[in-house]
C-alpha positions in Angstrom: 51.7 -4.6 -7.4 48.8 -6.0 -9.4 50.0 -8.8 -11.8 46.5 -9.6 -13.3 42.9 -9.8 -12.1 43.7 -12.9 -10.0 47.0 -11.9 -8.4 49.0 -9.1 -6.8 52.5 -9.3 -5.2 53.4 -7.3 -2.1 57.0 -6.3 -1.6 58.0 -6.3 2.1 61.4 -5.3 3.2 63.5 -7.7 5.4 66.6 -6.2 7.1 69.3 -8.1 9.0 72.2 -5.8 10.0 73.2 -3.8 7.0 71.6 -6.2 4.5 68.1 -5.5 3.2 66.2 -7.8 0.9 62.6 -8.0 -0.3 60.0 -10.6 0.6 57.4 -11.2 -2.2 54.0 -12.0 -0.6 51.1 -13.0 -2.9 47.5 -12.0 -2.8 45.0 -14.1 -4.8 41.7 -12.4 -5.6 38.3 -13.9 -6.1 35.2 -11.7 -6.6 33.0 -14.1 -4.6 35.3 -15.7 -2.1 37.4 -12.7 -1.2 41.2 -12.5 -0.9 43.7 -15.2 -0.1 47.1 -14.2 1.3 50.0 -16.5 0.6 52.6 -16.1 3.4 52.8 -13.2 5.9 56.3 -11.8 6.2 58.1 -11.1 9.4 56.5 -10.3 12.8 55.1 -6.8 12.8 54.5 -6.5 9.0 50.7 -6.8 9.2 50.2 -3.1 8.8 52.3 -3.1 5.6 50.1 -5.9 4.3 47.0 -3.9 5.2 48.3 -0.9 3.3 49.1 -3.0 0.3 45.6 -4.5 0.3 44.2 -1.0 0.2 46.3 0.0 -2.8 44.8 -3.0 -4.7 41.2 -1.9 -3.8 40.7 -4.4 -0.9 40.6 -4.2 2.9 41.4 -6.5 5.8 37.7 -7.4 5.8 38.2 -9.0 2.4 40.9 -11.3 3.6 39.3 -14.7 4.0 42.2 -17.2 3.8 45.8 -17.1 4.8 47.9 -19.9 3.3 51.5 -20.7 4.5 53.9 -22.3 2.1 56.0 -23.4 5.1 57.0 -22.7 8.7 60.0 -20.3 8.4 59.8 -17.1 10.4 59.8 -14.8 7.4 56.7 -16.6 6.1 54.7 -17.0 9.3 55.8 -13.9 11.3 52.6 -11.8 11.0 50.2 -14.7 10.9 48.9 -14.4 14.5 48.2 -10.7 14.1 46.5 -11.1 10.8 44.4 -14.0 12.1 43.3 -12.0 15.1 42.4 -9.0 13.0 40.6 -10.8 10.2 39.4 -14.2 11.5 40.7 -15.6 8.1 40.9 -19.3 7.7 44.5 -20.4 8.1 45.9 -23.1 5.8 49.2 -25.1 5.6 50.4 -28.6 4.8 49.8 -31.4 7.3 53.6 -31.7 7.8 54.2 -28.0 8.5 51.1 -27.6 10.7 52.6 -28.7 14.1 55.6 -26.4 13.6 53.4 -23.4 12.8 51.2 -24.2 15.8 54.2 -24.4 18.1 53.9 -28.0 18.9 57.3 -28.7 17.4 60.4 -26.5 17.5 61.0 -24.9 14.1 62.8 -27.2 11.7 65.6 -24.7 11.1 65.7 -22.6 14.3 69.2 -22.6 15.8 69.9 -24.2 19.2 69.6 -21.8 22.2 73.4 -21.2 22.5 73.6 -20.2 18.8 70.5 -17.9 19.1 72.3 -15.9 21.8 74.8 -14.9 19.1 72.0 -13.8 16.9 70.2 -11.0 18.9 68.3 -9.5 16.0 66.8 -12.9 14.9 66.2 -13.8 18.6 64.1 -10.7 19.1 62.0 -11.5 16.0 61.6 -15.1 17.1 60.4 -14.0 20.5 57.9 -11.6 18.9 56.4 -14.5 16.9 53.3 -16.2 18.2 52.3 -19.8 17.2 48.9 -19.9 15.5 46.3 -22.6 14.9 46.0 -24.0 11.4 42.3 -24.4 10.4 42.8 -26.5 7.3 45.6 -28.9 6.4 46.3 -29.2 2.7 47.3 -32.2 0.7 49.5 -32.6 -2.4 47.3 -32.2 -5.6 44.4 -30.6 -3.7 42.5 -28.0 -5.8 41.2 -24.8 -4.1 38.1 -23.4 -5.7 39.3 -19.9 -5.9 40.5 -17.6 -8.8 39.8 -20.2 -11.5 41.4 -23.0 -9.5 44.5 -23.1 -7.4 46.4 -26.4 -7.2 48.5 -27.3 -4.2 51.9 -28.8 -5.1 54.0 -30.5 -2.4 57.7 -29.3 -2.8 59.7 -30.7 0.1 63.4 -30.0 0.6 63.5 -26.4 1.9 61.4 -27.8 4.7 59.8 -31.2 5.0 56.2 -30.1 4.2 56.9 -27.1 1.9 54.2 -26.4 -0.7 53.8 -24.2 -3.8 50.7 -23.1 -5.6 49.7 -23.3 -9.3 47.0 -20.8 -10.5 45.4 -22.7 -13.4 43.7 -19.9 -15.2 46.7 -17.6 -15.5 49.4 -20.4 -15.4 51.1 -18.7 -12.5 53.4 -20.6 -10.1 53.9 -19.3 -6.6 57.0 -21.1 -5.4 57.6 -20.0 -1.8 61.2 -20.9 -1.2 61.3 -23.9 -3.6 62.9 -21.6 -6.1 64.6 -18.2 -6.1 65.2 -15.5 -8.7 67.4 -12.5 -9.4 66.4 -9.7 -11.8 64.0 -11.9 -13.7 66.3 -14.9 -13.9 65.1 -18.0 -12.3 67.5 -19.8 -9.9 67.3 -23.0 -7.8 66.7 -23.3 -4.1 69.1 -21.4 -1.9 71.6 -24.0 -0.7 72.4 -22.1 2.5 68.7 -22.2 3.6 67.8 -25.6 2.2 68.8 -28.6 4.4 67.8 -31.3 1.9 69.0 -30.1 -1.5 68.5 -33.5 -3.1 64.8 -33.6 -2.3 64.5 -29.9 -3.1 65.8 -30.5 -6.7 63.4 -33.4 -7.1 60.7 -30.9 -6.2 62.0 -28.5 -8.9 61.7 -31.3 -11.5 58.1 -31.8 -10.4 57.4 -28.1 -10.8 58.9 -28.3 -14.3 56.1 -30.6 -15.4 53.7 -27.7 -15.1 52.9 -25.2 -17.9 53.8 -21.8 -16.5 53.8 -18.3 -17.9 54.6 -16.4 -14.6 56.7 -17.5 -11.6 56.6 -15.7 -8.3 59.6 -16.5 -6.0 59.3 -15.3 -2.4 63.0 -14.3 -2.6 63.7 -12.6 -5.9 60.2 -11.8 -7.2 58.6 -12.4 -10.6 60.0 -14.3 -13.6 57.9 -13.6 -16.7 60.3 -14.0 -19.7 60.4 -17.6 -21.0 59.2 -18.8 -17.6 58.7 -22.4 -18.9 62.1 -22.6 -20.5 63.8 -21.1 -17.4 62.0 -23.6 -15.1 63.1 -26.5 -17.3 66.7 -25.2 -17.3 66.9 -25.0 -13.5 65.3 -28.5 -13.2 67.9 -29.9 -15.5 70.6 -28.7 -13.2 
């Protein structure tokens, strides 16, 4: 779904057992530098991403950068396939990089005995391939794409989690630092966030930005009174 000239959001289904939810992957467009994909869904969703690109008038050949907000499987799952197909530059924070590259065990991956009790997740984890990160990002770094995209460190959900702020359109891509439901902004998911204290400090940091649109990976877009909603969540 095209949000504006700089941004589109891809809705990818995620099913575990009888429960299905939507993953909101972002595409950032630049007429000169091509397309940047933010997060990649689960293993095996590269074809759905390719189809979504086509609907927005782009192709896999236009995909020049792939940025990961963090290491979780539902964000990095199709990275290896997309990298192989496009040769896109891969980007993540310095802290998340060794996890994404497979040098460190995933921060939230259950121990082996617990994994045996989670066959569906175990199958997806086995289908995932670690991938080299070409560029490590720093807090406050500005990417010269789509009018300027600022990297914002938002630890808590994972140690090196990052979000993105699109300066021209005042759009905040939160990854899992925030969630939403039917257009209402909510805080980090406590069940998936090991360090809630740090995560809430990150929310307060995000609330210092001037935002008009918020894209949550889980929950989708928040457009109505986005600034006020963000400040409300930050206030706890």
